All heavy atoms as an XYZ file, in Angstrom:
831
protein
N      97.888    142.248     89.867
C      98.179    141.892     91.246
C      97.810    140.439     91.543
O      98.489    139.762     92.269
C      97.432    142.852     92.180
C      97.701    142.594     93.630
S      99.282    143.292     94.075
C      99.175    143.244     95.809
N      96.712    139.964     90.933
C      96.260    138.608     91.192
C      97.268    137.549     90.800
O      97.455    136.564     91.497
N      97.949    137.734     89.655
C      98.910    136.722     89.224
C     100.142    136.705     90.115
O     100.743    135.659     90.326
C      99.297    136.935     87.765
O     100.039    138.132     87.615
N     100.550    137.843     90.635
C     101.687    137.888     91.563
C     101.336    137.139     92.838
O     102.115    136.329     93.337
C     102.092    139.351     91.883
C     103.122    139.388     93.000
C     102.607    140.035     90.639
N     100.139    137.381     93.349
C      99.693    136.704     94.567
C      99.603    135.210     94.352
O     100.077    134.426     95.168
C      98.315    137.250     95.014
O      98.419    138.654     95.179
C      97.875    136.608     96.307
N      99.019    134.787     93.226
C      98.859    133.348     92.999
C     100.204    132.672     92.760
O     100.403    131.538     93.179
C      97.896    133.074     91.841
O      98.410    133.602     90.644
N     101.155    133.340     92.095
C     102.465    132.702     91.893
C     103.230    132.613     93.206
O     103.945    131.650     93.453
C     103.273    133.429     90.828
O     103.832    134.617     91.314
N     103.104    133.604     94.065
C     103.745    133.545     95.387
C     103.111    132.435     96.227
O     103.803    131.682     96.895
C     103.619    134.885     96.122
C     104.529    135.957     95.580
S     106.269    135.511     95.732
C     106.488    135.642     97.474
N     101.801    132.321     96.186
C     101.105    131.271     96.934
C     101.540    129.897     96.448
O     101.763    128.988     97.243
C      99.595    131.435     96.804
N     101.699    129.736     95.142
C     102.114    128.440     94.588
C     103.507    128.060     95.066
O     103.786    126.890     95.320
C     102.069    128.479     93.060
N     104.392    129.041     95.208
C     105.755    128.749     95.669
C     105.757    128.187     97.085
O     106.595    127.378     97.437
C     106.622    129.999     95.597
C     106.987    130.382     94.190
C     107.885    131.581     94.150
C     108.208    131.909     92.705
N     109.088    133.045     92.574
N     104.825    128.645     97.903
C     104.778    128.181     99.280
C     103.840    126.993     99.490
O     104.013    126.217    100.408
C     104.359    129.320    100.212
C     105.384    130.400    100.295
C     105.169    131.618     99.683
C     106.573    130.195    100.972
C     106.127    132.614     99.751
C     107.536    131.182    101.043
C     107.316    132.398    100.428
N     102.850    126.845     98.637
C     101.808    125.856     98.873
C     102.081    124.494     98.263
O     101.522    123.513     98.714
C     100.476    126.385     98.339
N     102.918    124.391     97.257
C     103.005    123.146     96.524
C     104.367    122.464     96.565
O     104.661    121.634     95.736
C     102.566    123.370     95.073
C     101.147    123.863     94.983
C     100.875    125.132     94.537
C     100.098    123.061     95.393
C      99.567    125.597     94.468
C      98.795    123.508     95.335
C      98.533    124.781     94.878
N     105.180    122.810     97.527
C     106.476    122.166     97.623
C     106.648    121.558     99.004
O     106.389    122.206    100.007
C     107.598    123.165     97.334
C     107.571    123.643     95.921
C     107.007    124.856     95.600
C     108.083    122.851     94.907
C     106.962    125.296     94.284
C     108.033    123.282     93.591
C     107.482    124.507     93.281
N     107.090    120.317     99.070
C     107.305    119.677    100.368
C     108.473    120.337    101.092
O     109.279    121.035    100.482
C     107.625    118.227    100.008
C     108.107    118.279     98.605
C     107.433    119.449     97.960
N     108.568    120.139    102.385
C     109.663    120.723    103.151
C     111.019    120.286    102.592
O     111.193    119.146    102.184
C     109.478    120.152    104.556
C     108.121    119.587    104.582
C     107.700    119.313    103.186
N     111.948    121.222    102.566
C     113.293    120.911    102.099
C     114.280    121.527    103.076
O     114.363    122.738    103.150
C     113.502    121.455    100.696
C     114.775    120.937    100.067
O     115.436    120.069    100.612
N     115.112    121.488     98.927
N     114.956    120.730    103.879
C     115.034    119.278    103.836
C     113.774    118.633    104.414
O     113.017    119.288    105.134
C     116.254    118.954    104.714
C     116.301    120.069    105.694
C     115.802    121.290    104.943
N     113.560    117.349    104.123
C     112.394    116.642    104.670
C     112.402    116.669    106.202
O     113.458    116.814    106.828
C     112.573    115.207    104.163
C     113.485    115.318    103.000
C     114.374    116.494    103.267
N     111.243    116.495    106.789
C     111.126    116.527    108.249
C     111.547    115.213    108.895
O     111.482    115.077    110.108
C     109.689    116.867    108.656
O     108.817    115.815    108.293
N     111.992    114.250    108.111
C     112.393    112.943    108.638
C     113.486    112.348    107.772
O     113.729    112.799    106.646
C     111.202    111.980    108.668
C     110.700    111.627    107.279
C     111.177    110.501    106.608
C     109.780    112.433    106.620
C     110.745    110.197    105.325
C     109.347    112.129    105.345
C     109.824    111.013    104.708
O     109.405    110.707    103.441
N     114.114    111.302    108.283
C     115.042    110.476    107.518
C     114.632    109.028    107.713
O     114.004    108.682    108.709
C     116.477    110.680    107.996
C     117.014    112.046    107.670
C     118.458    112.187    108.071
C     118.921    113.567    107.631
N     119.844    114.183    108.496
N     114.992    108.182    106.758
C     114.715    106.755    106.850
C     115.982    106.061    107.334
O     117.058    106.290    106.795
C     114.297    106.173    105.480
C     113.068    106.890    104.937
C     114.071    104.668    105.565
C     111.810    106.652    105.698
N     115.845    105.236    108.361
C     116.964    104.433    108.847
C     116.567    102.962    108.784
O     115.383    102.631    108.751
C     117.351    104.801    110.295
O     116.229    104.577    111.152
C     117.772    106.255    110.391
N     117.575    102.082    108.771
C     117.311    100.644    108.721
C     118.074     99.963    109.847
O     119.274    100.185    110.019
C     117.741    100.063    107.379
C     117.376     98.601    107.222
C     117.689     98.087    105.830
O     118.664     98.474    105.207
N     116.824     97.217    105.336
N     117.358     99.142    110.612
C     117.980     98.358    111.664
C     118.898     97.325    111.027
O     118.475     96.600    110.124
C     116.902     97.679    112.511
C     117.485     96.934    113.692
O     117.985     95.802    113.484
O     117.448     97.486    114.809
N     120.135     97.256    111.471
C     121.111     96.349    110.860
C     120.762     94.876    111.064
O     121.065     94.046    110.212
C     122.503     96.634    111.408
C     123.048     97.976    110.965
C     124.436     98.248    111.505
O     125.125     97.287    111.916
O     124.836     99.422    111.511
N     120.124     94.555    112.174
C     119.804     93.160    112.478
C     118.492     92.729    111.817
O     118.438     91.741    111.096
C     119.740     92.938    114.003
C     119.312     91.515    114.330
C     121.086     93.267    114.638
N     117.424     93.476    112.075
C     116.099     93.082    111.577
C     115.814     93.568    110.160
O     114.863     93.104    109.532
C     114.998     93.631    112.495
O     115.007     95.077    112.414
C     115.171     93.186    113.929
N     116.581     94.540    109.692
C     116.385     95.174    108.377
C     115.102     95.996    108.314
O     114.694     96.451    107.249
C     116.396     94.150    107.226
C     117.639     93.301    107.171
C     118.863     94.128    106.938
C     120.091     93.250    106.812
N     121.328     93.978    106.975
N     114.459     96.199    109.443
C     113.229     96.976    109.502
C     113.548     98.463    109.321
O     114.476     98.989    109.922
C     112.541     96.744    110.849
C     111.235     97.465    110.978
C     110.594     97.210    112.325
N     109.487     98.119    112.486
C     108.302     97.781    112.897
N     108.068     96.547    113.242
N     107.351     98.673    113.005
N     112.756     99.137    108.481
C     112.913    100.563    108.255
C     112.168    101.343    109.324
O     111.134    100.895    109.828
C     112.370    100.954    106.882
C     113.044    100.333    105.671
C     112.307    100.730    104.394
C     114.498    100.738    105.584
N     112.686    102.512    109.654
C     111.986    103.403    110.571
C     112.255    104.844    110.162
O     113.153    105.125    109.371
C     112.419    103.157    112.022
O     113.787    103.446    112.176
N     111.450    105.738    110.699
C     111.598    107.162    110.431
C     112.170    107.834    111.664
O     111.797    107.502    112.785
C     110.232    107.787    110.106
C     109.625    107.302    108.824
S     107.944    107.919    108.567
C     108.238    109.656    108.384
N     113.070    108.800    111.452
C     113.583    109.595    112.557
C     112.630    110.748    112.831
O     111.789    111.090    112.000
C     114.978    110.165    112.224
O     114.851    111.034    111.097
C     115.974    109.058    111.921
N     112.756    111.326    113.981
C     112.023    112.534    114.364
C     110.510    112.356    114.450
O     109.765    113.337    114.356
C     112.365    113.704    113.431
C     113.856    114.004    113.422
O     114.454    114.022    114.512
O     114.414    114.187    112.334
N     110.047    111.127    114.592
C     108.634    110.843    114.855
C     108.589    109.787    115.959
O     109.536    109.026    116.130
C     107.877    110.325    113.602
C     107.848    111.375    112.516
C     108.465    109.036    113.087
N     107.483    109.712    116.710
C     107.385    108.660    117.734
C     107.411    107.278    117.093
O     106.790    107.061    116.057
C     106.024    108.920    118.386
C     105.627    110.294    117.986
C     106.312    110.585    116.688
N     108.146    106.368    117.694
C     108.201    105.000    117.175
C     106.990    104.230    117.702
O     106.694    104.270    118.885
C     109.497    104.314    117.592
C     110.734    105.018    117.062
C     110.737    105.149    115.542
O     110.632    104.159    114.840
N     110.858    106.368    115.058
N     106.293    103.552    116.807
C     105.098    102.787    117.166
C     105.242    101.378    116.619
O     105.668    101.189    115.486
C     103.847    103.441    116.586
C     103.583    104.844    117.071
C     102.399    105.427    116.298
N     102.177    106.807    116.618
C     101.293    107.235    117.517
N     100.554    106.370    118.170
N     101.140    108.516    117.746
N     104.819    100.416    117.408
C     104.894     99.009    116.989
C     103.945     98.701    115.840
O     104.182     97.783    115.076
C     104.590     98.080    118.173
C     105.705     98.007    119.180
C     106.980     97.411    118.602
O     106.898     96.411    117.855
O     108.056     97.970    118.862
N     102.868     99.457    115.718
C     101.868     99.168    114.689
C     102.104     99.935    113.384
O     101.244     99.957    112.509
C     100.463     99.461    115.203
C     100.220    100.948    115.424
O     101.108    101.676    115.874
N      99.014    101.391    115.133
N     103.282    100.549    113.239
C     103.583    101.316    112.024
C     104.783    100.697    111.314
O     105.835    100.509    111.903
C     103.876    102.798    112.354
C     104.290    103.549    111.102
C     102.659    103.455    112.994
N     104.585    100.375    110.045
C     105.671     99.878    109.200
C     106.065    100.972    108.219
O     105.198    101.611    107.613
C     105.240     98.645    108.403
C     104.974     97.447    109.290
O     105.706     97.268    110.270
O     104.032     96.700    108.989
N     107.360    101.176    108.063
C     107.879    102.105    107.060
C     108.352    101.264    105.875
O     109.072    100.288    106.049
C     109.035    102.955    107.623
C     109.606    103.874    106.553
C     108.553    103.762    108.830
N     107.928    101.646    104.679
C     108.208    100.855    103.483
C     108.818    101.725    102.392
O     108.542    102.926    102.315
C     106.904    100.246    102.942
C     106.038     99.504    103.945
C     104.647     99.309    103.395
C     106.681     98.190    104.296
N     109.622    101.123    101.541
C     110.071    101.745    100.294
C     109.509    100.881     99.173
O     109.878     99.717     99.031
C     111.586    101.795    100.209
C     112.208    102.815    101.124
C     113.713    102.876    100.890
C     114.370    103.878    101.796
N     115.836    103.923    101.575
N     108.614    101.445     98.388
C     107.931    100.719     97.329
C     108.556    101.046     95.983
O     108.569    102.216     95.580
C     106.444    101.090     97.320
C     105.716    100.963     98.664
C     104.313    101.529     98.557
C     105.708     99.527     99.119
N     109.086    100.049     95.268
C     109.688    100.318     93.961
C     108.616    100.581     92.910
O     107.544     99.997     92.939
C     110.459     99.040     93.658
C     109.745     97.974     94.424
C     109.179     98.636     95.647
N     108.933    101.474     91.974
C     108.029    101.740     90.854
C     108.587    101.096     89.590
O     109.754    100.703     89.546
C     107.872    103.254     90.607
O     109.109    103.770     90.095
C     107.473    103.992     91.875
N     107.761    101.019     88.567
C     108.213    100.467     87.291
C     109.275    101.343     86.646
O     110.034    100.885     85.810
C     107.038    100.303     86.335
C     106.147     99.129     86.725
C     105.120     98.882     85.671
N     104.061     99.872     85.829
C     103.053    100.032     85.001
N     102.949     99.283     83.939
N     102.134    100.932     85.221
N     109.348    102.594     87.033
C     110.337    103.518     86.462
C     111.646    103.528     87.243
O     112.498    104.373     87.013
C     109.761    104.916     86.393
C     108.608    105.016     85.423
C     108.131    106.413     85.292
N     107.103    106.475     84.262
C     106.438    107.554     83.975
N     106.672    108.670     84.625
N     105.528    107.533     83.027
N     111.790    102.616     88.194
C     113.029    102.507     88.938
C     113.177    103.478     90.094
O     114.256    103.611     90.669
N     112.109    104.167     90.457
C     112.141    105.066     91.600
C     111.561    104.358     92.812
O     111.100    103.222     92.712
C     111.364    106.339     91.292
C     111.956    107.127     90.145
C     111.152    108.378     89.847
O     109.980    108.483     90.193
N     111.781    109.335     89.191
N     111.589    105.005     93.949
C     110.983    104.452     95.158
C     110.007    105.453     95.745
O     110.248    106.660     95.711
C     112.051    104.132     96.200
C     112.917    102.958     95.831
C     113.925    102.640     96.920
O     114.495    103.573     97.498
O     114.141    101.453     97.169
N     108.926    104.923     96.264
C     107.941    105.722     96.981
C     108.011    105.292     98.434
O     107.941    104.102     98.747
C     106.523    105.493     96.421
C     106.451    105.968     94.976
C     105.485    106.198     97.284
C     105.149    105.643     94.291
N     108.169    106.263     99.325
C     108.173    105.967    100.751
C     106.723    105.908    101.220
O     105.896    106.731    100.831
C     108.946    107.039    101.547
C     108.873    106.765    103.037
C     110.393    107.092    101.086
N     106.413    104.917    102.037
C     105.059    104.754    102.556
C     105.120    104.356    104.019
O     106.116    103.788    104.474
C     104.311    103.682    101.758
N     104.069    104.680    104.743
C     103.911    104.129    106.090
C     102.577    103.393    106.126
O     101.593    103.822    105.520
C     104.011    105.187    107.211
C     102.954    106.266    107.097
C     105.389    105.800    107.243
C     102.933    107.211    108.287
N     102.603    102.266    106.802
C     101.400    101.449    106.943
C     101.072    101.361    108.425
O     101.862    100.846    109.216
C     101.633    100.051    106.368
C     100.404     99.179    106.398
C      99.313     99.478    105.587
C     100.336     98.070    107.225
C      98.181     98.682    105.605
C      99.201     97.270    107.249
C      98.127     97.581    106.433
O      97.009     96.789    106.455
N      99.932    101.931    108.802
C      99.482    101.935    110.190
C      98.449    100.828    110.345
O      97.391    100.858    109.720
C      98.869    103.302    110.584
C      98.505    103.317    112.058
C      99.813    104.448    110.236
N      98.790     99.818    111.164
C      97.889     98.688    111.384
C      96.977     98.968    112.575
O      97.413     99.487    113.600
C      98.699     97.419    111.670
C      99.521     96.945    110.511
C     100.288     95.664    110.837
N     101.024     95.704    112.090
C     102.200     96.304    112.267
N     102.770     96.937    111.279
N     102.802     96.277    113.449
N      95.712     98.608    112.416
C      94.746     98.709    113.500
C      94.101     97.332    113.656
O      93.485     96.829    112.717
C      93.690     99.764    113.181
C      92.723     99.981    114.318
O      92.316     99.049    114.999
N      92.336    101.225    114.524
N      94.218     96.700    114.847
C      93.676     95.348    115.025
C      92.156     95.262    114.878
O      91.628     94.185    114.640
C      94.125     94.958    116.429
C      94.451     96.228    117.117
C      94.864     97.206    116.052
N      91.457     96.381    114.984
C      89.997     96.388    114.842
C      89.549     96.654    113.403
O      88.356     96.664    113.124
C      89.391     97.457    115.761
C      89.728     97.325    117.248
C      89.181     98.505    118.022
C      89.195     96.008    117.787
N      90.491     96.853    112.506
C      90.161     97.274    111.138
C      89.633     96.136    110.285
O      90.092     95.004    110.372
C      91.390     97.867    110.478
N      88.664     96.480    109.449
C      88.227     95.571    108.392
C      88.461     96.212    107.023
O      88.228     95.582    106.004
C      86.753     95.208    108.561
O      85.953     96.373    108.514
N      88.929     97.472    107.028
C      89.209     98.210    105.803
C      90.590     98.845    105.879
O      91.107     99.091    106.970
C      88.181     99.327    105.591
C      86.723     98.925    105.454
C      85.840    100.161    105.471
C      86.516     98.141    104.181
N      91.146     99.161    104.717
C      92.396     99.910    104.635
C      92.159    101.153    103.797
O      91.611    101.069    102.701
C      93.519     99.062    104.006
O      93.758     97.934    104.834
C      94.811     99.867    103.868
N      92.586    102.298    104.311
C      92.484    103.571    103.607
C      93.832    103.863    102.968
O      94.867    103.767    103.622
C      92.097    104.714    104.575
C      92.194    106.072    103.899
C      90.713    104.484    105.149
N      93.820    104.225    101.699
C      95.016    104.655    100.993
C      95.004    106.176    100.974
O      94.090    106.781    100.428
C      95.030    104.100     99.566
C      96.223    104.462     98.701
C      97.516    103.944     99.315
C      96.037    103.888     97.309
N      95.996    106.798    101.595
C      96.028    108.248    101.764
C      97.269    108.802    101.074
O      98.384    108.544    101.495
C      96.065    108.577    103.256
C      95.798    110.018    103.611
C      94.696    110.368    104.360
C      96.672    111.029    103.230
C      94.454    111.682    104.715
C      96.435    112.340    103.571
C      95.322    112.664    104.310
O      95.087    113.964    104.657
N      97.070    109.556    100.014
C      98.164    110.232     99.331
C      98.059    111.706     99.710
O      97.159    112.401     99.269
C      98.033    110.052     97.812
O      99.110    110.654     97.156
N      98.979    112.153    100.550
C      98.864    113.501    101.107
C      99.164    114.580    100.073
O      99.697    114.324     99.007
C      99.767    113.648    102.330
C     101.233    113.598    102.011
N     101.903    114.646    101.447
C     102.148    112.620    102.169
C     103.165    114.319    101.282
N     103.335    113.089    101.709
N      98.849    115.822    100.421
C      99.058    116.958     99.530
C     100.528    117.286     99.319
O     101.413    116.778    100.007
N     100.779    118.140     98.367
C     102.140    118.460     97.946
C     102.942    119.264     98.959
O     104.156    119.271     98.896
C     102.112    119.249     96.631
C     101.660    118.396     95.479
O     101.763    117.184     95.525
N     101.148    119.036     94.450
N     102.318    119.974     99.845
C     103.045    120.880    100.726
C     103.382    120.237    102.063
O     103.625    120.926    103.047
C     102.242    122.155    100.947
N     103.424    118.916    102.126
C     103.735    118.217    103.374
C     104.566    116.987    103.046
O     104.750    116.638    101.889
C     102.450    117.809    104.080
N     105.069    116.344    104.091
C     105.737    115.059    103.897
C     105.251    114.091    104.971
O     104.474    114.460    105.851
C     107.263    115.207    103.841
C     107.911    115.620    105.146
O     107.305    115.451    106.234
O     109.042    116.112    105.112
N     105.690    112.842    104.886
C     105.191    111.809    105.806
C     105.515    112.110    107.258
O     104.747    111.749    108.148
C     105.748    110.444    105.426
C     105.148    109.801    104.186
C     105.808    108.454    103.928
C     103.657    109.643    104.307
N     106.636    112.748    107.508
C     106.974    113.106    108.881
C     105.946    114.046    109.488
O     105.578    113.928    110.650
N     105.464    114.973    108.689
C     104.449    115.913    109.166
C     103.071    115.262    109.263
O     102.246    115.682    110.061
C     104.383    117.119    108.230
C     105.646    117.938    108.249
C     105.663    118.982    107.157
O     105.196    118.744    106.047
N     106.203    120.147    107.473
N     102.826    114.249    108.461
C     101.516    113.594    108.438
C     101.429    112.394    109.385
O     100.347    111.867    109.611
C     101.205    113.128    107.010
C     101.206    114.240    105.973
S      99.973    115.510    106.299
C      98.475    114.623    106.007
N     102.546    111.976    109.940
C     102.654    110.746    110.734
C     101.617    110.671    111.857
O     100.892    109.685    111.977
C     104.069    110.661    111.293
C     104.411    109.393    112.014
C     104.942    108.309    111.333
C     104.231    109.283    113.384
C     105.288    107.143    111.988
C     104.572    108.115    114.058
C     105.098    107.058    113.360
O     105.426    105.909    114.018
N     101.548    111.696    112.681
C     100.605    111.684    113.805
C      99.157    111.695    113.332
O      98.304    111.026    113.903
C     100.864    112.861    114.749
C     102.095    112.685    115.601
C     101.984    111.496    116.549
O     100.927    111.298    117.184
O     102.976    110.757    116.646
N      98.874    112.449    112.272
C      97.519    112.461    111.719
C      97.128    111.068    111.242
O      96.017    110.602    111.508
C      97.413    113.455    110.559
C      96.075    113.434    109.812
C      94.935    113.879    110.724
C      96.153    114.294    108.569
N      98.047    110.383    110.561
C      97.761    109.027    110.088
C      97.462    108.092    111.259
O      96.531    107.293    111.202
C      98.920    108.484    109.273
C      99.113    109.136    107.934
C     100.299    108.961    107.251
C      98.131    109.912    107.341
C     100.499    109.543    106.006
C      98.316    110.504    106.105
C      99.505    110.319    105.434
N      98.257    108.174    112.321
C      98.036    107.324    113.496
C      96.674    107.625    114.133
O      95.936    106.705    114.511
C      99.156    107.516    114.505
N      96.331    108.896    114.225
C      95.041    109.282    114.812
C      93.871    108.843    113.934
O      92.869    108.340    114.440
C      94.993    110.800    115.038
C      95.906    111.278    116.138
C      95.491    110.781    117.504
O      94.277    110.750    117.808
O      96.400    110.401    118.279
N      93.984    109.036    112.634
C      92.913    108.597    111.728
C      92.697    107.092    111.822
O      91.560    106.621    111.866
C      93.240    108.980    110.284
C      93.041    110.431    109.895
C      93.559    110.681    108.479
C      91.582    110.816    109.997
N      93.788    106.347    111.850
C      93.683    104.898    111.959
C      92.948    104.498    113.233
O      92.070    103.633    113.212
C      95.082    104.275    111.926
O      95.005    102.886    112.155
N      93.305    105.132    114.334
C      92.687    104.798    115.622
C      91.208    105.202    115.661
O      90.356    104.400    116.050
C      93.454    105.482    116.756
N      90.905    106.423    115.257
C      89.534    106.924    115.371
C      88.572    106.314    114.358
O      87.400    106.105    114.662
C      89.508    108.450    115.271
C      90.107    109.125    116.465
N      89.553    109.081    117.721
C      91.248    109.834    116.592
C      90.309    109.734    118.571
N      91.356    110.199    117.911
N      89.072    106.025    113.166
C      88.204    105.439    112.138
C      88.212    103.913    112.153
O      87.471    103.281    111.410
C      88.625    105.942    110.753
C      88.539    107.450    110.523
C      89.061    107.808    109.138
C      87.122    107.945    110.732
N      89.097    103.337    112.975
C      89.258    101.877    113.068
C      89.548    101.264    111.698
O      88.887    100.320    111.268
C      88.029    101.242    113.715
C      87.854    101.660    115.137
C      86.715    100.963    115.793
N      86.599    101.423    117.163
C      85.580    101.192    117.936
N      84.576    100.472    117.495
N      85.565    101.647    119.165
N      90.560    101.831    111.045
C      90.993    101.346    109.739
C      92.505    101.178    109.752
O      93.201    101.774    110.572
C      90.609    102.319    108.598
C      89.107    102.456    108.465
C      91.269    103.680    108.773
N      93.002    100.338    108.855
C      94.420    100.361    108.543
C      94.612    101.559    107.626
O      93.694    101.946    106.907
C      94.849     99.091    107.815
C      94.622     97.856    108.657
O      94.989     97.800    109.820
N      93.997     96.860    108.056
N      95.788    102.151    107.633
C      96.016    103.305    106.786
C      97.386    103.194    106.118
O      98.377    102.982    106.789
C      95.936    104.603    107.612
C      95.891    105.870    106.793
C      94.935    106.863    107.405
C      97.258    106.479    106.624
N      97.392    103.332    104.801
C      98.638    103.367    104.030
C      98.813    104.789    103.537
O      98.006    105.291    102.751
C      98.570    102.407    102.842
C      99.759    102.494    101.903
S     101.245    101.733    102.518
C     100.936    100.040    102.076
N      99.853    105.458    104.039
C     100.166    106.818    103.619
C     101.356    106.801    102.681
O     102.365    106.167    102.970
N     101.241    107.511    101.564
C     102.273    107.494    100.529
C     102.933    108.850    100.377
O     102.291    109.882    100.532
C     101.660    107.130     99.173
C     100.935    105.797     99.090
C     100.210    105.690     97.777
C     101.921    104.676     99.261
N     104.214    108.831    100.021
C     104.940    110.051     99.732
C     105.986    109.748     98.674
O     106.807    108.865     98.837
C     105.630    110.568    100.991
O     106.327    111.755    100.721
N     105.962    110.492     97.597
C     106.930    110.252     96.526
C     108.078    111.237     96.639
O     107.879    112.418     96.849
C     106.249    110.422     95.165
C     107.122    110.011     94.030
C     106.388    110.053     92.707
O     105.167    110.169     92.684
O     107.076    109.953     91.703
N     109.290    110.732     96.551
C     110.432    111.595     96.392
C     111.295    111.880     97.608
O     112.408    112.295     97.461
N     110.790    111.683     98.807
C     111.593    111.963     99.998
C     112.300    110.717    100.475
O     111.730    109.874    101.131
C     110.723    112.494    101.128
C     110.579    113.966    101.081
N     109.404    114.586    101.364
C     111.438    114.946    100.780
C     109.549    115.879    101.253
N     110.784    116.119    100.893
N     113.566    110.594    100.173
C     114.360    109.454    100.653
C     115.543    109.955    101.414
O     116.125    110.930    101.140
C     114.818    108.590     99.484
C     113.716    107.919     98.703
C     114.300    107.119     97.556
C     112.896    107.020     99.577
């Protein structure tokens, strides 16, 4: 019984939402990237970071003017940046840090 339970739990616990909870759009004039379905904030940059293997990692960078440190946050497998967006903004504000949140594979 234990292996059935653990395999069922793994199916639900380790896969990001499909489809993703957001899409990436680009402003035609400024070329700035943004995420759909999340609040737009002036202090958040959406980035596509190229890897040496030719893939891209989507990241958000939350700037805090009071920050002297930057936290690199790689979220768990069962979420995506759209779901983590508000948490990242809150962590940045409450901890007074810049925060870089990473997500691989959701484009």
